[in-house]
C-alpha positions, 0 to 999 in steps of 0.5 A: 463494647469493642475497643476503637480501632487504631487508624493510620493514613496511608502515605500519599503518592506511595506505589502499591503493588498487585500481582496479576495474571496477564490475562486479566482485563483489569487487575485493579478491579475491586469487584473481584474480591467483592464477589469472592472475598478474601482476608478482609472481606466476606464473599458478596460484600463490598469491593476490596483491592488487595495490595502489596505494600513493596516488591518483597511482600508481593514475592512472599505473596507469589506462593499463595498466588500460584498455590494451585499451579502444578509448578513452582516460580522457577519453572515459569517461562518468562512470558507466562508468569504473573505480572506486578502492577504498580498503582497509586491510590487516591490521596488521604486514605485512612485505614485500620492499623493491623501491623503495629502492636498497638493496632493489633491489640486494639483490633482484639487479635493475639499479639502473634498476628497473622498467626495464632498461638499454635503457629497456624495462620489466622483464618479469614473468618476471624479477620472479615468482621474486623474489615467490615467494622472498618468499612462500617467506621468509614476507613478505606481499608486494613493495613496488615502484616502479611499472612504469608510471613511467619515472622509478620514481615511484609505489609499488605493493604486491603483497600475499600474504595469510597466509591465507584469514582475512587480508583487505583490509578495503574502506573506501570506493569512489570513482567515476571522476571523483572519483579521476581528475580530482579 
């Protein structure tokens, strides 16, 4: 028998942040991760929108976002860098806690999450079943320590919309120099 997941409610009216390519038609579309998969959902599974809890975490995640690019953030032209989309989620979102010691322990992950005991990042294939378990229990996502931070700082949310009518509402879009250097 697996232990119960620790459940928490995300704060209502909180601003969540999504790094996006300015060319994306809808940066808040959870269908992309549904098809491609991510840390908390396998490919061809369920809609998931990956969000940053704050701008500091978004800055940490920029390295992963541009990992395949042949240049560094310092080399980007102001008009070509990734934008940061501020959004609000529907109220009363109950999610799996994967950031407190109690939540990490209940989920069966090592206390060092997002790292293995040897210092390597825990692989997606270990996290995806937990995301599926949270989804199957009716939770609206997983709020976790950022995998981009070696010390567990920063929080991310893999949000599972309840239905096609449940959407993240765009509040603002910040240009790269405003959010990254600001």
